C-alpha positions, 0 to 999 in steps of 0.5 A, spaced: 500 499 499 502 506 497 501 512 503 503 519 502 504 524 508 504 531 507 508 532 513 511 538 517 516 535 522 515 541 527 507 540 528 506 536 534 500 533 530 504 531 524 509 528 528 503 524 531 500 522 525 506 520 522 507 515 528 501 512 528 502 510 521 509 507 523 506 504 528 501 500 523 507 498 520 507 502 514 513 506 511 509 512 508 512 517 503 514 523 507 513 529 503 515 535 507 510 540 504 513 547 506 520 544 502 516 541 497 509 544 496 504 539 492 502 542 485 496 546 483 493 539 480 495 535 486 492 539 491 485 539 487 486 532 487 487 532 494 481 537 496 476 532 492 478 526 496 478 530 502 471 532 499 473 539 502 473 546 498 480 550 499 477 554 504 476 548 509 484 546 508 487 554 510 489 555 516 486 562 518 492 565 522 497 564 516 492 565 511 491 572 514 498 573 515 499 571 507 494 576 505 489 571 502 482 573 500 478 567 502 472 569 498 477 568 491 475 563 486 477 555 488 483 555 482 485 562 485 485 559 492 489 553 490 494 557 487 495 561 493 496 555 497 501 552 493 505 559 492 504 559 500 504 552 503 505 555 510 497 556 509 495 548 508 492 545 514 496 539 516 498 533 516 494 530 510 495 523 509 493 520 502 492 512 501 488 507 497 485 513 493 483 517 499 485 522 503 484 524 511 486 530 515 490 527 521 487 532 525 486 528 530 491 523 528 486 517 529 482 520 523 487 517 518 486 510 521 479 510 516 483 510 510 489 505 511 
């Protein structure tokens, strides 16, 4: 099974989620999304798998600091998220054609 975690090692929830995945005997592909942000297409696909609009995946404080207008169209918000990856909520886990937000970390268990 291929599992990807969009991870920020400085985030406690992200570290907890990674540990939970590893405790299941899974060695996920770790993408430090602040260094290697997903493309607009990848992020759009992740949002579709999550069943969310971009606004639901934006960190409010970071988005405000980045000057992101939450009323922009979907494509513009996705471009803003790719350009400013710190605004993306974390961690996101993708497995089996599904995605889950690791808040709380146990959320990812349903897709593994």
